[in-house]
C-alpha positions in Angstrom: 99.7 110.0 138.0 101.7 112.4 135.8 104.9 110.4 136.7 103.2 107.1 135.7 102.2 108.5 132.3 105.8 109.8 131.8 107.3 106.4 132.7 104.9 104.7 130.2 105.8 107.2 127.5 109.5 106.8 128.2 109.1 103.0 128.0 107.4 103.1 124.7 109.9 105.7 123.5 112.8 103.3 124.4 111.1 100.5 122.6 110.7 102.6 119.5 114.1 104.1 119.4 115.8 100.8 120.1 113.9 99.1 117.2 114.6 102.0 114.8 118.4 102.1 115.5 119.0 98.3 115.7 116.9 96.9 112.9 115.0 99.4 110.8 116.0 101.5 107.8 114.8 104.8 109.2 114.3 108.1 107.5 115.3 108.7 103.9 117.2 112.0 103.9 118.9 111.8 100.5 122.1 110.6 102.1 124.3 109.0 100.8 123.6 110.1 97.2 123.2 106.9 95.1 120.7 105.1 93.0 119.9 102.8 95.8 118.5 105.0 98.6 119.0 103.6 102.1 117.6 105.0 105.4 119.7 106.8 107.9 119.7 104.1 110.6 120.7 101.4 108.1 123.5 103.7 106.8 124.6 104.1 110.5 124.7 100.3 110.9 126.7 100.0 107.7 129.3 102.6 108.9 129.5 100.8 112.2 130.3 97.5 110.5 127.1 95.6 111.5 126.9 93.8 108.1 130.5 92.6 107.8 130.5 89.2 109.3 133.5 87.2 110.6 133.9 83.4 110.5 131.8 83.0 113.6 128.8 84.5 111.9 128.8 87.6 114.1 129.6 91.2 112.9 133.4 91.7 113.0 133.3 95.1 114.8 132.1 95.3 118.4 130.2 98.5 117.6 128.5 96.8 114.6 127.6 93.9 116.9 126.2 96.2 119.5 124.3 98.5 117.2 122.4 95.6 115.6 121.3 94.2 119.0 117.9 95.7 120.2 118.8 94.8 123.8 122.2 96.5 123.6 120.8 99.6 121.9 117.9 99.6 124.4 120.4 99.9 127.3 122.0 103.0 125.9 118.7 104.5 124.8 117.4 103.9 128.4 120.4 105.9 129.8 119.7 108.7 127.3 116.0 108.8 128.1 116.8 108.8 131.9 119.0 111.8 131.4 116.3 113.5 129.4 113.7 112.8 132.1 115.9 114.4 134.7 116.3 117.7 132.7 113.2 119.8 133.0 113.1 121.3 129.5 110.1 121.6 127.1 112.2 120.5 124.1 113.3 117.3 125.9 109.8 116.7 127.2 108.5 117.0 123.6 111.1 114.5 122.5 109.9 112.0 125.1 106.3 112.5 124.3 106.8 112.2 120.5 108.8 109.0 120.7 106.5 107.6 123.4 103.4 108.1 121.2 105.4 106.8 118.2 106.3 103.7 120.3 102.7 103.1 121.3 101.6 103.4 117.7 104.2 100.9 116.5 103.5 98.5 119.4 99.8 98.5 118.5 100.5 98.2 114.8 102.7 95.2 115.4 100.1 93.7 117.8 97.3 94.0 115.3 99.3 93.0 112.2 98.0 90.2 110.0 100.7 87.8 111.2 99.8 88.4 114.9 96.1 87.9 114.2 96.8 84.7 112.2 99.0 83.3 114.9 96.4 84.0 117.6 93.7 82.3 115.5 95.9 79.3 114.9 96.7 79.1 118.7 93.0 79.2 119.5 92.2 76.5 116.9 94.9 74.3 118.4 93.6 74.7 121.9 90.1 73.9 120.8 91.4 70.8 118.9 93.3 69.7 122.0 90.2 70.0 124.3 88.2 67.7 122.0 
């Protein structure tokens, strides 16, 4: 049972970290110093070249292309979390638990957002209309 809970927490942790790195601004740590404050993950994507597009509409740098793709980032985060799972260390276990719980919270928040609820109501209304 303990292993099942750990796998669930790791899965949600991977979901959360992948989303943070690939598409969210992240924490505001006062870096870089400027009038327009940006989050650490957006700054990382800017440094990696994720926002400089070539003629094909894709980021020019391969690192920028990879860091802005949730599936690509998820692959590397999975490797990282797998390594953390294999090391029996309270700090690493705390990291897994923290991001697992953070992932669950984010998943539930997205699941219960106004947009998700509106889409579900519209889908039910369409199904009722189709039956009549």
